[in-house]
N, C-alpha and C positions, 0 to 999 in steps of 0.2 A: 536105782535112783542116782545117787553120786557117782558112778561108773556112768549112768549116761548125762549126766551133768559133765561130768569131764568130759565124755567124747563127743558133748555140743562143743564144748569150749575149746576142745581138738581142732574140731572140724572148722570151727569159727575163727578162729586164731590160723589154720590152714588156707582156708578161705582168703582171709586178708593177705596174708604170706603171698599168694598166688595172685590176689589185686597188686598189691606192691610190684609184685615184679614184673604183672604185666604193665602198671603203668611206668616202671624203670624202662622196660621195654620200648614202650610207646614214645616215653622222653629220647631216647636213643634215637629212638627213629625218626621222630619230629625233629630233633638236633640235624642228622644226617640230612632229613630234608631241606631244613633250613640252613645248612651250611653248603649243601650241596655235597655230592660224593666227589672223591676223590679226582676221577677222572672228568667229571662235569667240571672242577674249578680249572683243571689243566688244562683242558679242551678250552675254556672259556680265556687262559693265559696264551693258547697258541693263538686262538684269535686275533688276542688283542695285540699277537708279536708281528700277525702278517703285515699288517697297513698301521697298526696303532690306533685302530677305533673298536671296540669294545668296552665290557664291562670295566671299570676300572680297578686297577690294583688294591685301592685302598675298601672295595667293597668286598675282597676276596675272606677278610678277616673278620668280616661282621655277620650277625646273625643272620642279617636279611637278605644273605646270600641267595637263599634258594628262591625269593620274590624276585630279587632283582634279576636271576637268568633267565625267571618265567617273562617279564616282561620283555627281557632284550629279546627273546626267542622269538616273542611275538612282534617286535618290532621289525625284527630284520626280514620275517615274513613278507612284509610291505615294502621292500628294497627298491622291485621295478615301478612301482609304484609313486613312491618319493622319487627316482628318477625321471620318470614320465612327467612330473610334475615340474620338475625342473626345465624339462625340454619346452613346453605348453607355454611357462611364462616367456624363454625367449621366442617362442612362435607366437605369441602375443604382442610383442613387438611391431611385429610383420603384417598383424593383420589389423592392428587398431589403426584410425581413422586420424591424420595428424591432429595437432590444435589448430591450425591455422585455417584448416580446413571447414567449410559451413558445407553450402548444398550446392556451392559451385565448382567442388572436387566430381560433381555426376559426370562433367564433362571433362574427358580423360585428354583426347586429346589437346585442349586448351591449354593445359598442365603439363602434358609430354609425361602422363603419369603411365603404370604400366597396368596389366590384366590383371594380378593380383587384387581379388576382391577383398573390399572393408567390414568388417562388423560394425553392425550398427551399436549405436549409445547404448541399447538394452542389452543387446548381446554381449557388447565389449566389458559391462558392469556386472552382468551375470558370469561370463567365463572369468573373469579376472578375480571375482568374487570367491569361486571354486578353487584356484588356485592359490588363494590365498589360504582359506579355511584348511585347504592339505597341507600348506606349508607350515602354518601354525602347528597342527599336528606333529609334524615331522620335528620343529623345532621345539617343542616343549617337551616332546613323548621323552625324551632320555630323564626327566626328572623323576619318573616313574622307577627307573633303574640305578638314576645315579646320586639322587638326591638331592636337595637344593645348596647344600653346602658344595659337595664334589662339583653341580651343574655350573656354580659363579666362579669358582676357579679358572674355566678356563677359558681364555681370552675370544675366543672363536666364539664361544655361546652365548657371551655379553654382546656383541658384534651383531652375529645373528639375531637376537631379541630386538635390540635398536632396531636395526634394518626394521626388523617385520613393522614396529611400530609405527615406522614411518611409512611404511608401505600402508598401512591401515588409513593412517590420517591421509595419505596423499589421496587415496580411493574416498575416502568421504568428501572432501573438497572437492574431488571431480563431481561425484553424485552433487552437491549443491549447486556445484555452476551449472550443471546440465538441467535442474530443478526450474519448473517456473520462476519460482522467486530468488532465486538462486544471485551467485555474486555476476557483475556484467561481464569480465575478462579473466582468464587464465594463461598467464604469460605462460607458464612454462609445469612440467609435471618432474617428479620426482620416481615415479615409477620406473621409465625405461631404464635409470640408471640400477636401480634396488634391484632388478631383475637379474642384470648380469653379475651384478657383485654376490648375489644368495649363488646365482649357478659358480661362481669360482670359490665360494666357499664350501659347497657343497661335495665339490669334486677334490678329493688331497693331493691329488699330483698337479691340478693349475693353482692351489695354494701354496704348495711348495715353492714352485716355479715363481709365483708373485714373493714371496718371502725372500730368494735368491735377488731378484731384480732389486728389492728394495735393499738388501743387504750391500749390493754394489752400485747403488745409487751416488755417493758420494765421489766415486771413484769416476764415475761415469759423469758426474758435474766437472772435476777438476781436467779432464780430457778436454769438455764442451768447452771451457774456459780456453785452454790451447786453441780450439779452432774458431774462437773469438777471435783471438789475436791473431792469429795468421788471416782471417779474413778482413778485419778493421782496416791492419798493415798494406796488406794486399790493394784494399778499395782505395785507401790514402795515397799509395802510390799511383796508380791508375788516375785515379781523379787530378792529381799534379800533372802525371806526363803527359794526359790528352787534354789539358786546359782547353788550349787553344786550337784541338783541331776538331774536324767535322763528328769526329766521336764523343768528343766534352760537349758539342753543342746540340748534338741528335737524342745521345744514349745516357752519357755521364753528365747531366745537366747541373747536378749537387751531387755532394757528398754521401747523402742518405739514398737517394736513386743508384750512386754509385754501387753503395755496398748492395743493396738488392740486388741489382743486377750481375754483381759478383755472386754471389750467395748460389744463385739461380747458376752461373756458369762453374760454381763448385759442382753441383750435381749434373754438369753437361748436358741439360736441358736444350740451352739455350746457345750450345757451340754449332757451329761457329756463327750464327745468326747475331750475337751479342758485337761481336770485333769487326764485321766485314768493315764499317765504314773508315775505322782504323786501318785495315789489311788494304784496303783500294787507295787510302793517301801514300802510304808505305809498306811494301813487303817486310822490312822491320821490325816493323810492329809488332809482328807475330810471335817473334822471339817471347817476348812479355806475357801475351797469353798462354803461348806453349808451356812457357816455364811452370807458370800459376796452374794451369790443369795439370801438370806432370807433378807437379809438389803435391796440388789439394789432392787430386785422387789415387796417386799411386802412393803418396808418403803419407799426408795426414790420414788420410781414412784409412789404410793399412795399417798405421800407430793406434788409430782410433780403436781398431778391432783389437789390435793384438792387447792392449791394455787392458780393455773391457773384457773379452774374453779369459784373459787370464784370473781377470778380479771374479769372473762368473765361476772358475773354475775352481778356484781357490774357497768361494760360498759354497758350492754345489761338493766339495768333499767334506765341507765341515757338517753337512748336511746329511751326507751317507754317512761318513762315522758315528753321528748319533742317531741314526735310524739302525747301523749295526748292531752299538752296544746297548740300546734298548731291546733290542730283539734276543742278543744273548742274554741279559738280564732277564728278561722275562723266560725266555725259555728253559734258564736254568731254576729259575721258583717252579716251573709247571713243572720239571724234571723229580726236583726236589719233594715236591707235593705227591707224586706218583711213588715216588721212593720213599715209601715211610720206614723201612725195617734199615734204611741209611746203608744199601747193600753197596752201590756204585755203580749201579747199573739194574737196566730193566730188559725182562722177560721177553720173550714172544705174545704170551697172554696179556701180559700188561699194555703192549704194547698196540696189541690187535685191539682191545677193549676201548682204548685211547682212541685210536683211528675209528671206530664206532661212535663214539661220541662226537668229533671231528664234520664227520657229515651233517651236525644240525647248524654250522653255521654259514651264512652265507658268502663269506670272504672267500673262505678255502673252497678248494675245488672237491667236488663228489666225489668220494672216494668207493669203487667196486669192490665189494665184500672178496673177489677174486684176486684184488691186486692187492688186500692187505700184507701178504708174505712176501710180495715184490718190493712192497715199500721196505718192510723189514730187514730183508735182503741188503736194499740199496743203501741203509743207515747202518748195516752192519760192516764195517769196512775192516774190523778184524779177524771178522769170517769166525768168531768164538759163540754165536747164538745168545749175545748179549750186548746191549747198547749203554758203552756209557755214557756220559754227562757230554764230552765232545764229539759223538759221534748225533747226538739226540739234538746239540744243537743245527745241527744239518736239517732238521725235520721238516720246514717249510718247503728247503728244494726238493725232498724228498717226496711230499705228498701231491707237489706241484706236477710231478712228471705222469706221463700218459700212455702206461705202459699197453704194447701190441699182445691182440689179444692170440691165443692159438689157432690154428685153422682149425675149421669143424669139417668136418666130414660131410661130404656132398650128399644129395639124395638119392643123388644116379648110384653112388656106392652099394645103398643098401638095397632099393627097387631093382636094378639089373646089375648086378655085380660081375656076372660073365663077360658080357657084352664093353662093360665100362674097364674093365681090367686086359682086356682082348688087346694083341700086339697094336692091331689098328686104332683102337683109341686111347693106347699110349701115345703112340707117335703122334696123334692130333694134340692131345694135351700138352706133350713137348712142344709143339713148336707154336701152339697158344702163348706156350709160359714164353717162350724164350724171345729174345732182340729181333728175331726175323721179323715175326709178326708183327711186332711194334714198327718195323719200319715199313711195312706192307700198310698199315694202316697211315703212317705218313703219309706215304706216297699218294693215296686214295683223300686225304685231304688237302693236299696239294693241287690234285686236279680237281676237285668241288669247287675249292677255293677260285681257279681259274675261270670254273664255270660259273660260277656264282656271280663273277664281277662281267662276264662278258653277257650272262642275263638279264642282269640290274642296268648295264649299259644299254640293251637293245630295247629293255622297256622304259628307258627314258628316250630314247629316240623313237618310240612307237613304231619299232620294226617290227613286221611280220614273222621274223626269223627264231624270235622270243619262245614261241610256241615249243619250237622244237628244244630247246636248250631248258627249257620249264619241265620235260618229259625228261632228259638226261639227269636233272635234278631228283627226280621222282626218283629213278634208279638208283642215286645215291644215299638215298635216304634207307631204302631196303639194304643195299649193301652196308651200312653202319646196323642195321637192325640184325646181318648174318653175322656181325663182328660181336653184337652183344650175346647172340644165342654162342657164338663160340667161348666167349669168355665166362658165362654163367657153367655151361656146360664142363669147364675146365678146371675152374677154381671152385663152383659151387655157390648157392646164389647168396647166402650169408657170408662168404670170403670176399666176394664182389660188391656187396654190396658197403660192406665197411669201409670202401676206398672212397673218399669223396669225391674224387674224380669222374667215378665209375657213376655215382649216384647221379653227376651233371649228366653225363654222356647219355645215360638209360632214358631220365627225363625227359632231355631234348630230341633224343632219337626218337622216340616214341610219340611224343608231341607233333615234331613236323610229320612227320609219316602220316599220322593219322590227320592232319589238317591236307597234307599233300593229297593224300586218298581220297578225300572228303571234295578235294576240289576237283580232281580227276572226274569222280561218279558225279556231282552234280556242276558241269561247266556254267550255269548259267548263275551261282557265286551265290543262291541263296541259303546255303547252309552257315552257320557261325563259323565254323572250323573251317572254312573254305576261303576264309578271308586272306586274300594275299598279301598284303602288307604287313601283318604281324608275324606272319610267316618265314617272311624275307629279312625281321629283323631275328627269328627263332635260329634262320640259317647263318647269320652273322655271329649269331651267340657260338653256334657250331664251330664258326672257324677260330673263337679264340682257342682253341684245342691245339693250334700250331703253336701256341705260345712254351707246347711243350715239347715241341723238336730243338727250341732251345737250351732245355735241358740235357740235351745229348752232346752240346759240346762243353768242354770241360772249362773255358772261359769265361762264356755265356752262364755256366750252370751256377758258379761262384758267384757273378753279379746280379743273377736274379736273386738266386737265395738271399743275399746280404741285402737287397733293395727290400724285399718284402719282411725282413728282420728288421731291418732300419724304421720300418715308418711307424711301428706302433712307440720307441723313444722319442721320435718328432711331436707326438700327437699333446705331451702338454704345450710344448713350446708355438706349435701353431694352434692350439687351444687359447693361446694367452694373447697371441696376435687377433683370434678372429673377436675376443670380447675387447679388446682394443677398439677394433675397427666398431664393434656396436654400439662402444660409448661415444665413441667420433661419429657415428651416424647416429645418435640422440642429438648429440650436440649441434647438427646440421642443419636437422630438421626442422629444430625449435628456432634456428637462428636467421637459416637462409631458405625454410620452408615457402613454397609459394611467387618467390620473386621471379623466377624463369616460367614465362608465359606469354600467350600471343599478345597479349593488351600491355608488356612492359614498353614505354619507348626508348627506356636505357638500354634494352637489351640488343637492341640493332650497333649500339657503340661498341658491344664488347668481341672478342674472338670466339666466343660461344655462336654465333650469328654472323655469318658474311653479308655485311649491308651493301657489298660492292657489286652482288648479284644481280639486280636488276641493270647497274651499270653496266656489267658485263655484256648482258646479253644484247643490248642494244648497240654496242659498238663493236661488238666481236663479227667476225665472216659467219656466215651462216654452216659453216663446213667444221668448224670448229664447237660447235654444240656437244659433242661426244666430249671433249672435252670439260667443257661445263659441266655436266654430268658426273663425271669420274672426280673432279675437284671441288668446288665449290660446296658440292652436296654434301663432301666427306666433312667437311667443316659445319656443315648446317645441321648433320648429325649430330653433335657435341650437345644440343637441348636435351637428347633423350638423358645425358649423364647429368642428372639434376639433384638437389636434395629436397623435393616435395614429396618425398613417399620416404618411410624406411627403404623396400627393396631399392626403388633408383638409387638413395644413398649407398647403399652397403657396395652396389657395383660400380658406382663413381669412384668409391674409396679403394676399391679392389685397382682402381687404373691409377691411383694416385701411388697405392702402393708399389704397384710395377713402374712406377716414375714414366707414365705414358702422357709426355707434355702436361705435365701435372701444375706448369705456371700458367697454363691457360686458363685453367681452372681458380688459380689465386687472382690473379691478374681482374679477370672478369665479374669474381664476386667483389673483390675489393669496387670497382664500377658500378655495381648492382646496389651495394650496398653505401657507396659513396663515403668510406672511411676505410683507414688504415690499417684500423683494430683485428681486419678481417684474415690479416695476413699471420697472425698468431695462430689462428688454427691450422694453418694451412702448415707453417715452419716448426710448430708443436707435431705437428702429426710427421713430418720428417724425421724431425730428431729420435722421436718414442720409437715410431712401428720402423721407421726404412733403417734409420743410423743404427739404432740399438739390438731392437728385436730379430730383425729381418735379417743381417750382419752376424746375428748371434747364432741364429738356425744355420746360417751357409760356414760358419766354422765349425759348429757343431757335427753339421753332415759330413763335413772332410773328414774330421778328426773320426767320427765315428764311425764312419766308411769303412777305412783302413782297419781299425780295432775290431770292425765285426768281420771283415774278410782273414784276418790271423785267427779269430775264433772257428771260422768255416773251417780252415785250413787247418788248425789240430784238430778240431772232432769229425773231422772226415777219416782219418786214419784209427783214433778212437772208435768209431761207427762199423767201420770194417773189422775190425780187433771183435767187436763185441759180436758181430754178424755169424763170425765164424764159432763162436760161442753157442747163442742162441739168440732167435730172434724172438722170442718171448721176454728176454730180461732186457730190451733194449727201451727205454722211456725217452717218450720223447718231449722238450722244456715247453712251457707255457710260453703267453706271452709275456707275464709280469717277470718270468724268469729269464726269457731272454734279455729283457731289459735292464735287469738286476745283471746279470751278466756282462754286459756289455759295458754299463758304467763299473763295475768293479775293473774291467780290463782298460779303461780306458785311464782312467784315475791310478791305476795301478801304483805307478812313483809315488804319486801324493799323498794316496792312503799309505805305504809301507813308511813315508818320513813321518807322517803325524800321529802310526803307530809306535814307531823308533821315539821322536818327540815326547809320549805318552810314556813308555817304558824310562825312558832316560830322566824323565821328571821322576817317577814313582823311586826306581833305583837310587837316586840323588840322595832324595831324601831320608830312604831307608840307610843306605853308607853312610849317611852325615848322621845320624843316631848309632851306627855302629862301630864305625872307626874313623875318625877324620882324614889318616892317613892311607886308607882305601880307597877313600871320597878321591883323592888328589890321583890315585892311579886311576880311576875310571874315566875323571876327565882327561888324563892323558890319552888314555886307549880308545875312549869312545871314536872319536872324530874318524880315525880310520876303516872302524866297521860302520860308519854311514856310508861310506865309498864302497862296501860289499855289493857283488851282482847279486845274492840272495841276504834280506833280512831276514828270513823265515827262520834261521839260527839264532837269531838274537833274539827273537820272541820265544822260543824254546827255551834258550838258556834264561832270560828272564822270567819265565813263568812263577819262578818260585816252586818248585816240585821238590818234595823231600828225596828223590830219587837223583839228585845231581852229584852221582859220584864219579871216580875214576873210569869205571867203565864208559861211562856217555862221554865222559871226555876224551876218552880212546875213540870212539865213534866219531867224534867231530875231529877231531884230528884224521882218519882214516878217509873223510867226506872231502866233499869239495865246497862247502858250505862257509868254511871260514879258512883262512888262508895260513899255511904252515908257517910262515914265517913269523906271523904275529904270535901264534901259539908256544912256537918256542920260546917265547922270551918266559924266563922263569917265574920272574915280578907276576906277570898276568895270570900264569898258568897256576901260582899258589894264590891269587885274588879267586880263582876260579873257583880252586877247592875250598877256600874260604867261606864264599856262599853256602856251602852244603853245612 
């Protein structure tokens, strides 16, 4: 009995102990899930380091990390929806009916409107309500994984919430305005501007560019003050010099008018029309205007560009340095999380587990499992099958590479190996894979291009010979089918389809051949595939293959590759210009909307409409009617470029952007509105978009083009060398990597200077704490090192490593990184050894 009781007690205590062990195991597992595994946390940090968007660093050490991670992974799954919604917001500006427009907008010809249809009031409200709901979810969803305290620390989040409230209030006011018992008038809406603001805030590149522009605003205003002084002084000289001449009586009638005309002359839009009266009175007067244009256009404008671009680069360097430092800091933290044993390196299994976790994040490129080991070898610069901290910092670069796949075995190799490996088959495959086959295809493309030009010309002239040339094009189509078949046979379909150019050729070739065959078999044209118009467009698309001929010319190949790589780096700046146009278009529609119409009597007094048309018809000889059609109607068509709706306003602003007779619109809208305050709209547009943004883009393109040319030249040799080793190990860089490399190459001197300044500040404070004498020695020798060609040695020297021994000093002495004459100085050598 006692034994039984004892046995029961032992069993009970064993059961209780098992329950406690299970509970402890469950608690540990729950804690692991709550905090996330080391690889989940490290992957989240890598995602944050990629573009600065992700789970905040403060979350990683909190118990709620697991919940935050799950919420964030749900959030990024809808990234396409968020992006689509922002573009839908901008599209609404083009589709909604302008506020000034009531029922009269139905007469599009009367107001010179385009063909783009407007949404009805009900459709517009539903459309806008849906986009606002999605926008609200996207704006407030980060609260689920950040928490309200961290969420409100971000200035971007605060601005988004305020703008969202304003957008909702604006929609409510608009609904009240449309209701039967609503307000009578609604002078303007905030929604068009808020949509553009949300678009900028949602795209990090646009937001960063805007921060740079605000950072250089003070410098730009200082330079504009110089321009203003030049303009005022030159206008005063012109007003005084031409006071008693025909120029002063007809054009420079007052000082304000003189400033206005001289400002337009500064843009060369009214040159030489504005000074023709003075030139007619005396040819010597031309010297004043020639000197003014030379100083204004070729000196003052370029001076503004130089100062502004220098300030722009300084702001860009600070931004790039801040991003680089943040990326390195976050990646170091991710490395320390995985390296729990503090070994100072990661092995292959640890890296592969991290790569697997990275596939969950939308900011990082999806990594094929076949590429895991290739990425590891890309990181392993020391080839010791270990990834140390310095190598791990290059992770963002390595995972962005797109590695080429190994060629798979063609299906013909397995189904008919004897014939496929025969001598004749091998010769055919070698010919198709060689350069001669490419030359033959290029020759056929040129002949086809000539045939398409002749056939199109005969079609326009309605010539009966067109039928014969259509049959020739039909033959060309089957020649391209033969080309596709030979390539598929030689390379195998999988290897053939891997090339994007081959996919384009395959689809275009078969669609054209099927369409042309349908046309040939059904000449009545009753088949959809026999539509000759879209087949002609596909033929033109096929001619795009001729661009590939440029890649065979060494000089053109570099230019084309540089141009294609340069486009992504320009997108943030072009995006800011587009958003600026959108804002000015909204202002233009609300201020100038509806005043250009056939019923406006003031329209005939402006340059937008030629009011001398009827007079010209009555007095001119009938033989000059052709001249009437060519010249006056050209000016009459300026009425089509107006601000009556959003699409027309964007086209008009584009004409202003390229300086196409922009003074015509400025003067005409001043006369239509009967106020000179309208000048502010056009002059501010010139100062912001043309003098600042467009000039920045031009300067950036010039410098980036030569920087990219250097990168293309340096990389071509590396690719050839790697190709000899293994085609599989060559990784193609992503778009973001190309942009990042271009920026770092452009700003290499400034980035090295900034890094050296930071090193100098850190070491100066360290030396001051150690020994004031060595601090003075450092100040003496440091300026010499700032002029060295290779600043890498300075970074290595100042890294603070414990292995700064005499062996490393000897390496520096034998290398070209440091100059021999400086290192021979005994005092400086003792100073280096003292740091050890």
